[in-house]
C-alpha positions, 0 to 999 in steps of 0.5 A: 348515861341517859337520865331517868327521863330519857329511859322511858319509852316513846308512846307519842308526840304533840301535833298542836299546842296552844299556850300552856300545855304541860307535862306534870312530874311530882310537883314540877311542870315542864312546857310541851311544845310541837313536836315533843315526845309523850312518855308512857305513865306521863300527865299532860295538863293544859291552862286556861285558853289552851288546848293540844292535840297528841298523836299516839304511836298507833295513830290515835288522837286525843284531843284536849281543851282548856283546863284539862288533865290526862294520864297516858296510864298503860301502854303495851306495844304489840309492834311498832303502829299497834298497841296490845293494851292502851289505857287513858285516864282523862281526869278533868276537862273536854277531850275528843278521842279519836281511835288509831290503828290498834284493835278495838278492844286494846282501847281503855278510857277512864274518868272519875266516873266511867269506864269506856270501851270503843269500836272505831270511835270518835268520842267527845268526853267532858269530865267534871266534879260529879258529872262525865258526859260521852258523846258518840260522834262516829262509831260505837262505844259501851259506857259503864260507871264504876258500879257497872251499869252499862249502857251502848252507844251506837248512833252519831249523837247519842250521849251518856251522862253520868252523875254522882250525888251523895254516892249514888251513881246514875247513867242515862242515855241522851239524844240531844245534849248541846255540849260537843268537843267542837266548841273548842276547835274554832280557836286553835287551828288543827285541833279537831283534825287528825294526823297520823305517825309517819313512824313511831317505833317504840324506842328508848328516847335518846339522851339528846332529844333529836327526834331521830324518826320524824314522827308525824306525816305532813309536819 
C-alpha cells in the first residue's frame, strides 16, 4: 500500500528550483527538485540565495524569493484544471502570484496581516514581521486587514501597505513603492516567466513517483 504522503492529492509541480527549496513536514525537511509534485496542505520553504516557481493544477504560478515560506492551505477541485476553492498562505518572504484558469472568486491569499481577493491578477507580495506589502502588477485586487479595513487596487503599481505596531493595524495605499518581486528574477532564469499544466488531473499520487501525466508544457 502507498505510504500516507502518497495518499494525498497532487495539486501542482515545481517548475523552477534554485538551491535550497524544501517541503516541511513536522520537524523534517525534504529537498524539492524540478518536476516534483506538490501536495495539498504542504509547506514549502526556500533558503538563503534560493528561489522557486510552483505551478498549480489550474496553471496558477507562484514564485518565491529567498527565505520565503508558503502553505498550500486548501484546494478543492471543480475539475482537473479548475479549483472551486484554493487558499494560499504566504507566511514570510517575497512572492509573485499569477492567477490561473479558476474563477477569480476561488482564490484566497493570506499573509499574517492581510487577506487578498484577486480578479485576473499578477501580484507582488512581501510578507515581513509587522508589515505586508501588496503591489499590483496587472488586473485588480481587494486587500483587507485582519480587522476588515480594505483597499481596492485597480491600476498597475498601486500598492497596499499594512503595518502592525503595538497591536494597532493600519493600511494605506501608495503609488511609488520602490520594491517589487522583479528584483528576485535576474539571478534565477524562469522565475518570473509563467507555465501552464499540460495535464494536472487531481489524482492520488502513485507509490512510485513516475509522474505519469507529464504535467508541464515545454518541460
